[in-house]
N, C-alpha and C positions, 0 to 999 in steps of 0.2 A: 722202662725206656725214660732216661733222663731228658729234660728240657734241651740240653745242647745238641744231643741227637736228633729229637725232633724238629728243631730248627734248621739242622743240617740236611735232613730229608725233605723238608719243606722247599729249602732252598734249591735243591736238586730238581724237584719236581717243576718249580716253577721256571727253572733255567732251560730244562727240556721243552716245556710247554712253549716258552718264547722261541727256541729255536724252532720248534716246527712251524710256529705261526710265520716266522722271518722267511723259511724255507717255502712256504706255502702261499707266499705273496710275492708282488711285483710292482716295481715303480714305472708309471709310464708318463711321458711328458706328450703333450699335444699341443698343436697351434691350430687344430680345429676347433670351430665353436663349441662349447660345451654342451649346447642344447642338442647339438647332433651327435657328438662323440661319446658323451656320458651313458646313454641308454645302451649303446653299444658295448661299452665296457662292462656295464651291469648286467648284461644278457650273458656275457663270456664268464663273469663271476658266478650267476646261476648255474650256468651248465657244466662249469668244471670244478667249482669250489674254491678257486684260486682268488685271494684277494687282491684286487687292484687299488693301487694308490696313486691317483691321477694328480697331476699337476698342468694347469691349462693357461695357455697364453690370456692376458686380459687386452681388453680394447686399448689400453693405454700405452702398451707393449707390442702390439700387433706386428708380427713379421721380424722381430727383434728380441723380444724377451727371453723365450723359451731358448731360442739360438745361442745366445750370448751366454744364457746359464751353462747350457752343454758344452761349450768352449771354456768357460771359467773351470768347470768342475772336470776337465779332461784327464788330470793326474789322479783325480780322486772320485770315479764317476759313481753318482747316486742313482742314475735311472738306469732302467733295464731294456724298455722300448721306447722307441720315439717314433710317433705317428704326426707327420707332415701333412699339411693341407695342399703341398705342392711339392715338387722334385728340388728345387733351386737350394733351399735351407740345407737339405738334406745332401745335396752336391757339396755345399760347403763343407759339412761336417766329414764326408770322406775324403775331401782334399786336406784336411786338418788331422786325419789319422784316427777318426774319435771312433768309428764304425767297425763292426765285426761283419766279416762275410759269412752268409748263411743261405743255403738252397732250399727253398720250400717245396714241396711236393703240390702244394695247394697253388703254385704259381704257375702250372704245367700249361693251363689253357690261356694265358695270357702272353699278348704279343711281345715279342724281344724287345720292340721299341721302347717299352715302358718298364723295363728292367735295366739296372745297372748291370754292364757287361762282366763287372767281376763280383756281383750279386751281394753288393752292399747294401742294396734297397731294392724293393720291388713295388711298382705300382698296381692300385686298385682303383675303385669307383673314381671316375673323372668328371670335369667339366671341360667344355670345349667353347672355343672362340667362334662364334657363329655371325653372320650378319642376318638383322632383322629388316624387314621392310615394310611399309604400309601398302597395303593391297588397293586402296582407294586412289593411290597417286602413281603406282607404277605397275604396268602391264607386265604380264609374264615375260614377254621378250624383251623388255626393258630391264629386267632384274639382274645386276650384277652378280657374275658367277666365280669371280677372281678378287682378290684383293687388289689386285693392280688396275683392276676396271673403274676404281674410285676415282682414278685420275682423268676419266672422260669429262670433257665440258658439259656434256648433259646431265650431269650430277653436280655442278658447280654450286656452292654454297647449300647443298641438300643432303650432305653426309655427314652424319656425327660420330666421334669417337671420344672414350673417357679421357681424362688429362693423362698423358702418357709418363708422367713423372711420379706415377702411382698405380699400385695395385696390377690387375692381369694384362693391362695396355702394355706396361713397362714390360712384362714378360713376353708378351705378343710381339713388341717391337724387337726384343732383344734376339728372338728365336728367328724374326726374320733376318737381322745382321748376321746371326750365326749360320744359316741356311744359304742365304744369296750373296753375302758378303758385303762389306762397309760401302764400296763405291754405288753399286746397285741400291742398296738399301737408302742411303742418303738421297740419291736422286728421286727415287720413289717417294720418301718424305717431302722433299722439295716440291714436287709436283703436288702432293697432296695440299701442302701450304698455297703454292699458287692456285690451286682450283678452291679454294676458300673454305677448307675443312671446318666444319663446326667442332669445337673442342668444349665438350661438356663438363660438368663437374665430377660424374661418376658413371659407372655402367648404367645405375639406377636412371640417372639423368637423361641417357643415350635412349633407354627403354621409354621414358617419359615422353622424349620429344617425337619419337617415332609414331608412338601410340596416337598423339594428338595432331599429327601431322605437319609438325613444324619443319621436318626434315624427311626426305623419301625414306632414308634407310640408316644405319648405324652399326657400328661394331659392338657386341657385348659377349656374355658369356651366357652358355646354356640355361643357367638356374633364371636369369633375368629373362631370356627368351620364353622360357616356360612361363614366367608371371605374365608376360605380354601378352602371350596367347590366352592366359586366362581371362585378362582384362579385355581383349578385344578381339572380335571376329576377324578383325580386318589384318591381321598380323601374319606375315609369312615368315619363314625362317630357312636360311641358305648355308649349308656346309661349304665355304668357298674352296676353290683351288682343286676340286677332284680329279681334274686332268692335268695337275700341274702340281705344285710342292705339297699339296695337302693341307688339311686343317689341323690347327695348334689344338692338342689334348692337354689338358693339365690334371693329372691323375695325383691323388692321394699317395703317399708313400709310407712304406713301414721298414724301419731298420732297427738291427740290435746295438747296442752300445757295448763298446770293447771293454771288457773285465779280465780279471785273470781266469775267471770260469763263468761263463754264459748259462743262464740256469735252462733247465728243459721248460719251465713254464714260461719263461720268455720267448722260447720258439713256439708255445702252444699259442700264445695270444698273438704272434706274427702270423702263425698259419690260419688262425682265425679271422684276422682282418681282411685275409685274401680270399676267404670263402664266399660263395655265391649268397649265403645267408646274410653276411654282412653287407654285401652289394646291394641286395633287395631291400634291406633295412635303410640305406642312405638313400636309394631311390625313392623310398615313401616319405623320408624324411626330409629331404632337401633336394630331391630332383636330379641327384648325380646319377652318372649313367655308369653302368657295369662294363667292365673290361672282359670279363668272361663272355663268350658268345652265346646267345640262345636263351640267356636269363630271361624270365617272364617279368615285364616291366609294368608299374601302374599307369594307368590311363594319362596320357599327357607327357610322360617323360619320353624324351628323345632316346634314341638307341644308336649306338656306334658300330652296330653289327656290320655294316656294309660301308663304312665312312673310311676314306683314305686318310691316315694321320701324318701329319708333318713328321718326316723322319730326322729328328733332332738328336744332337747330342747335349744332354742336359747338364752335364759338367761344364762343357764350351759355354754354353747359353748362361749359365751361371756367371761366369768371367765378363762374357759380352756385356750381361746387364749392367755391372760395376764400370766398365770402360766407357759406355755411352751416356752415362748420367750428365755427363757435362754437354755432350751434344744436344740431348734431348731438351735440357733446361733451355739453352739458346734458342731452339727450334720452337719451343712453346713461346717464349717472350719475343720473338721477331715478330713485329707486325708486319 
């Protein structure tokens, strides 16, 4: 066998190996902190033998980097699976016709409110917006049960929220606008301002102020609420509006990127992220709450099993979030 034939055969073998490697790998973009998402993806690799090439958002581009990259790559997609830390960015991608509709059997135990009606994304492990309060400062009968109670004069200058121009407070306010309407939402925010609401720098700052007794109570996320409970025995947690509009739940979402052919491996990861095993892993690593009911939780992690969620259209809320930015900026700056 001459040298030319040997080289040709070697080329064929390398090409076939390369094709096999490519077909047994997928690319994942995620906005979830790498410290929490990477172990889940590594476990998927270990269990399936499918190689995952992950692209993570950086702190400098948080909330926009991965989203903008997916939009820029629309006509030449490089990503197979998008794992988002919230539904709003996923809703933007759906509206831009970037996602592929897929129905997963693993989603059967998840409430319909956490799924796109057209199956372009499905939610899993979630955070929620809750009220934390200082038990040394509020008696049981005085603890607010509705977000609208926070305008009562007995809480004047004693309620904290994070700056609504950023993070999950923006999401929370956009959800209120989409559920109760612009007029009622603006009246509520004006009433909060008249009641001298304390605007903290972050959800963590809200937690700190409540724990230290600088305010009676404050709105924050369940991960910060869990940290507050660990730090102090005098902290209570309330899921608000259980007899009304419900509590805002903020799930992770998984979606497939539209391609000429969506791979079976991409669908396998989609199904894996929706599994109870993944929800348990995220409960342990970052106190996120499973959307499947009856999942055994680590000690201290709050449960959503009996919580009434706010029934919102995440696509509508994504649009509302953009529309109210100017109003929220004026509201924050108005002294």
